[in-house]
N, C-alpha and C positions, 0 to 999 in steps of 0.2 A: 600543488601550487608552485609555479616556477617563474622566476623573473629572468629567464634566459633571453628575453628580447633585448636585454641590455648587453648581450654578447654578440652583436651584429648578426642576427638571424637572416636567412634569405629573404624574408618578408617581414615588415614591421607589424603585420596584422595577425600573425599566428601566435597570439599571446596565450600560453598555457594557463588556464585559470583553475586548475585542480591542484590541491595541496600535495598530491602524491608524486608529482614530477620533480626531478632533481636537476640541479645545475650540473653541467659537465664538469668532471673533476679537473679538467685541463685548463681552467680559466686562467689566462695569462696575467690578470690584474691582481691575483691573490697569491700570497706566498704559499708554496707547496706545503711547508711544515705547518703553517697556520691553518691552511685549508684541511689538511689531514686531521689535525687536532680538533678543529671545530666539528668536522664530520663525525669523528669518533664520539665526541661528547653528545652531539645531537642524536646519534644512533643509540647510545647508551640510555639517554633520557627517554627517548621514544620507546625503546624496548621495555623500560621499567613501567612507563605509563600503560603500555599495552598489557603487560603482565598483571598489574594491579586492576586495570579496568576489566579484563576478561574474567579474572577471578571474582571480582565484585558482582558483575552482571550474571555470571553463572550461579553465584550464591543467591541472587535475587530470583532467578528462574526456579531454582530448587525450592526456595522458601514459598514462592507463590503456588507451586504445584502441591506441596505438602498442605498448605492451608486450604487449597481448593478441595482436596480429598477429605480433610477434617470437616470442612463446612458441609460437604455432602452427607457425611455420616451424622452430623449434628442435625441437619435438616430433616433427615429421614426419621430420627427419633422424635423431633418436635412435631412432625406431621401426625405421627401415631398418638402423641400425647394430646394435641389440641382437639382431636376428635372427641375427647371426653371432658374438655374444660369449657365452661361458658365464656363467651367473648366479652372482655371488659368494655365498658361504655366508652372509654377514651380511645380504644382501638377501633370500635365500631363506628365512631363518628369521624374518623380520619382515614383518607385514602392515600396519605403521604407516605412514601417509602421511609422517611426519617421518623415518622411518628409511631410506627409499629415495629417491634423487634423482629418480627418474622419477615415482613415485606421489605426490610432494609437490605436483605441479602442480594436481590437483583442489582441494586445500586452498587453494592460493594463488589459484586462479581464483575460488573461493567468497569469499575475502576481498576480492578486487578487485570482485566484484559488490556486496558490501556497501558498500565505499567509494564505488562508483558511485551506489548508492542514497542515501547521505548527501550526496554532492555535488549530486545532482538535487534533493533536498529543500532544500538551502541555496539553490540557484538559484531555485527556485520562490518561496521566501520573499523573496529579494533583489529579484526582479522586481516586487514590490509597492511597493518604495521610491519610484519616481517618482510613483506615484499618491498616496502619502502626503505627499510633498513638495508636490505641487500642492494637495492637500486642506488642508494646513496653512497655505497662503498665501491660501486663499479662505475665504469665509464659508459654511459648511455643506457637505454632501456633494453632489457634482456628477456622480457616475458612475451614477446611477440605481439602482433596486432590484436589478437583476441584478448590477451591479458590487458593490453592498453585500453580497449573498449570497456571491458568488464570491471577491472579493478578501479580505474579512475572515475568511472561513472557512479560507483558506489558512494562517493563523497556527496554528490548532489542528491542521490536517492535517499540515503539515510538521514541527511540533514533535513530534507523536506518532510520525510515521514515522521521525524521527531517533532518538528514544530507544528505540523498539522494535528498530530495526536495530542500535543499539549493544548492546542486551541480547543479541540473537542473536550478535553478534560475540564478546561476552564468553563466552557459553555455548559457542561453537565452540572458542575458545581453551582453555577449561576442559576440554572433552572431549579435545582434542588432547594436553593435558599429563597429565590424570588417567587417561584410558583410551585410550592411543595405539593399542592393538591392536584396539580396537573402533570407532575413529573412521572414519567414511565421509563424505567431503565431495565433492560433485559439483556440476556446473552445475545439474542439475535440482533437487537438494535445496536449493541456495543460492537459486535462483529461487523455490522454494516458500516458503522462510522470508521472503524479501523481499516476495513477494506477500501473505503473511499479515500482515506488519507494516503494509503500506500499506492492506490491507483493514480491519484494526482501526482504523487512523487515520481512514479515511473514516467508519466506523461511529460513532466517538466525536465526529466533527465534524459529523455530519448534523443533530443537534438544533439546533446553532447556526446552520447554514445555513438550516434550515427556519424558525426563529423570527426571524431578522434581517429588519428592515424599516426603512423610512424614517419618521421621526417629526418633526413640526414642534414645536419648543419655543415655548411662549407667550412673547412678548416678545423673541424672538431671530430673526435673519434666517436663511433657509435651513432645511435639514433635517439631522438627524443619523441615522446608521445605528446602530440599537440593537436588541438582542434583546427580544422580547416575552415576558418571563418574570416571574412574580410572585416575591415575596421568598423563599418556601420553595423553589420550583423552581430559582431562580437559585443559592441556597445549596447545594442538593443537587447540582446539575449541576457547579458550580464545585468542590465537594469531590471529586466523582468524577474530574473532570479532573486535579485536583492529585494524587490517588492514582495515576492511570494514567500521568501524565507525569513525576512527581517521586518520590513516596513508594514506590510499588510497584517500579518499575525500580531505584530507589536501594537498596532492601533486597535485591533479587535480585542486582544487580551487586556490592553490598558483600559478600554472602555468598559469591559465586563467587570474588572476589579474596581474601577472607580464607582460603578453602580453598586457593587456589593459593599464597598466601604460605606457608601451613603446609607444603604439598607441596614447595615450593622450599627451605624451610629444612631439611626432613628430607633431601632429596636432597643438600644441601650438607654436612650433618653426618654422614650415614650412612657408616660405614666401607666400604671397597671390597669386603671379603669378605662383606658383608651384602647385596650387590646381587642375590642370587638364584642364585649359582653362576657358573661360568666359561662364557662364551659367546664366539663368534667376534667379535661386535660388541657389547660391553656397552653398555647404555643410558646416554646422557649426561644430566646434569641439565638441566632446561629452561632456556632462555635467556629472561630476563625483558624483553628490549628491546621486542618486539612487544606484550607485555602492558602494559608501562608506557606505550607510545604510545596504546593503546586506552583505558587508564585516564585519560590526559591529555585525550583527547577527551571522555570522560564528565565529568570534573571541570570542564572548560571549559563544558560544557552546563549543569551545575548552577550554576556561578558566575554565568552570564549569565541563567538563567531562574528561579532561586530568588528573587531580589529582585522579579522580575515577578510571581510567584505570591503572595508575601507582600503586595505592594501591591494585588493583586486581591482577596485574601481578607480584608484588613483592613476594608474597608467592610461586609462581610457579617457578620463576627464581632465587630467593634469599631466600630460606626457612630458612637458618641459621640466616640471618639478622632479619627476623621476630620473630624468637624465642627469640632473645635478647631484644625485645621490651616488656615492662610490659603490662599485659592485660588491665589495666586501660587506658594506653596510646593508645592501639589499639582501644578500645571502643570509645575514644574521637576522634581519627582520622577518624574512621569509620563513626561517626555521622556527622563530619564536611564535608566529601566528599559527604555524602548522602544529607546534606542540600544544598550543591552547585548544585547538579543535579536538585533539586526542585527549587532552586533559579533561574536557567536558564529559566525555564518555567514561573517564576514570572517576570523576566526582559523583556522577549521577546515582550509582548504586547506594550511596549514603542517603540520598533523599528518598530513593525508592523504598529502602528498608524502613525508614521513619514513617513514610506515608502509609505503607501497608500495616505497619505496627499500630499506628493511630486507628486505622480501620478495625484491626483485630480487637483493640481495647473497647472500641465503640460497639462491638457486637457481643459484649459480655451480658447484655440484657436478656438474651434468650435463656440464660441460666435461671432467671427469676421465673420464667414460664415453666421450667422443669419443676421448680419448687411449688408452683401452683398445682401441677399435676399430682405431686405427692400430698398436698394439702386438700385436694378435692376428692378424697377417697369415697365419700358418700355418693358421688356421681358415677363412680366406676362400677 
């Protein structure tokens, strides 16, 4: 993201909207010593965020792979065991993934695939940080036009892949709570949803990838990586991206969680006799821990990317207001919102670890089935 349009570019409509572009170091309106100190501080903070984020997301990937192998070994043992154990009535009367300790594994596996997708998106975005640090310390873009197209389009790609995956996660949790008897989560369906999320993200980032090019600013050293869009096209494209990355998913996820909140409130306040009759295993009210963790990831995404989008849309809808802001202030705000976007990928592994940890604890019920195997020796 670069507000270099404030430095009299050749055209007022080539607004770089990607956070990885940097202002030319030769800006005449900023003190050289202050500019150098601020750049050094920005690069140091960005490097620290990238280091922490890459370490955290790699840890998440290793943790998920280990738990996946452990789950496969446990499932193979349970399959052999259940062939000799009579099916309990509460298990036989329910087809819900959450009601049976064995059938819960597909839902858990689907959630782990979605967390894996989020971690990969974070890693892709964080791996651009070294290039941005180098670009911030030099004058102009030095990675060629191919690097311009690939590196800078990753911003839009990973951002949309993350929010689309979060929307799918919220929808899965909603279905598991609201319609447990009709919920079917498997590896194939989970992969399909993840593939659809990444496919839509690629489609939305393609116009930016196609139009990005290197452009020399008159009176400035080096070149800048900017999209070749006129004023109306840039305004339309940016508005579409804001709707697809913030507004649309925000409304959808907000509606899902509002409905889940209502369902949870009803389940807590409904009397026991109104649960639909006596059953061997009456349904329990949904536990909100996993839902709250997913909501925490969503809120962190909005907190980090909403300032970025406000700063991007402001020059398009209020250009006069932007012209009144000193260039030094624009540079500072630009670096702050850029740091926030990288900070989101740094904070996410904390939520991922808690989320998969909750799922691991919720899968402790299969141990009781192993105990049933040992207690059912007359059947063996």
